[in-house]
N, C-alpha and C positions, 0 to 999 in steps of 0.2 A: 504494499499499500504506500503511495506517495506521502511524503512528509507534508505538514502544513505549508512549509516554505516553498516546496515544489508546486502544490496546488495553487498557491498565490501567484507564482511565477507564470504558470500556465493560464490563469484566469486573467492576468495582466496582458499577455499575449493575445487572448481572445478579444479583449477590449481593444487593444491597439490595431487589430486586423479590421475593425469597424471603421477605421479612420479612412475617410475618401482619399484616394490617390496614394495610399501607402503601398510600398512594394514588399519587399522581403520582411518577415517578422519572425524572429526565432530566438531561442536562448542559446543556440549553438554557433559560437564564433567560427568554427571549423567549416560552417556552411558557406562562408564568404568565398566568392570566386568572380569571374568575368560575367557570369550570368545572373549575379545577384541584381534584383530589381531595386532601384533607388527612387525615393528615399526608403532606406532600411532602418529597421529598429531591432536591437538586440537587448533582451531583458536579462539582467544579471542581479543576483543577490549580492550586494556589496558588503553588507554587514548586519548583525543584529545584537540586540542585547535584551535580557529578559530580567524579571524580577519575580520572586515568589510571592503570590498572593495567599492571604489566610484561608482561602477556600480550597486548598490542596490543588491550585492551578497556577500557571505561569502566565504573566503579562508579558508580551513580546513586542518590541518595536523594531521592525525590519526596515532596512535602508536598501531599496533597489535602485538600480541604474539602468536607464534606458538609453543605451548608446545609439544615437541616431547618425545616419551616415546619408549624406546628400551630395549631388554633384558639386564640385568645387566652383562652379560659376553661379551657384544658387545664392539668391540674396537673402539678407537677414529676414526681410518680410516673409520668405518661404518657410524658414526655420520657425519664426514666431507663429505662423499659421499651423504648422505641424505640431509645435508645442500645445497651442491652444486647442487644437483638435484633440490630442491625446488627453489634456487636462479635463476637457468636456466629457469624454468617455469615461473617465474615472470619476468624476463628480457626479455624473448621471446615476451612478450605483456605487457610492463609496464603501458599501460593505461587500463588493465584488460578489453578488449574489448570496450574500448572507454568510460568507466564509470568514469575514473579518469584522472587527468592530468599525474600523474606519481607514481610509486610504485617501491620500492626497498628494498632488505635485507640490514638492517644496523648494524647488529651484532648478537652476541649469548650472552647467560648468562653463568655463571659459571655452571658446572655440579652438579648434585645431585643424590643420589641414594635414593631408597625408598623401604620399605617393603609394599607390597600391596597383595590384595586378589589373584592377578595372580602371586605372587611371587616377588623376588627382581627385580627392574627396574632401568634403568638409565634414568634420565629426564634432558633435556636441552631445553631451549627456543631459538628460533630463532625470531629476531625482525624485523618487516616489517614496514617501513614508507609509508604512503599514502598520497598524496596531491591531493585534489579535491576541486571544486568550486560549489556552488549551490546558488539559489536564496534565499534571507533572508526570514525567516519565513517557509521555506520548511524543512521538517524533514531530 
């Protein structure tokens, strides 16, 4: 059975795939190649921290990174539109189908450009905070 962190990652992928005009959406960076459809989004669990609750459960705050990859000639407005669309998808159901207590876009990284096998690309991360609770000992 997948862990809650894996289920959250997959649910974020489902939500991002609903964004109009999105290309490849995955959690697997190894899938990157010349046929990757841009703009692309890769969902990664960056880190998490937890606290024990008195109810024999754990409160977890997970930090996901959505690495977006766009054509290098993409304007700032295109990234802003993509970020806004992703944020809207998450805000429309911040419980991610009842899986978590809350989820929200918390910020973006600085931009970077990179030379890849698919040509020059523009890379920028969108940070998503997710808060959930589960029984202690559960994955």
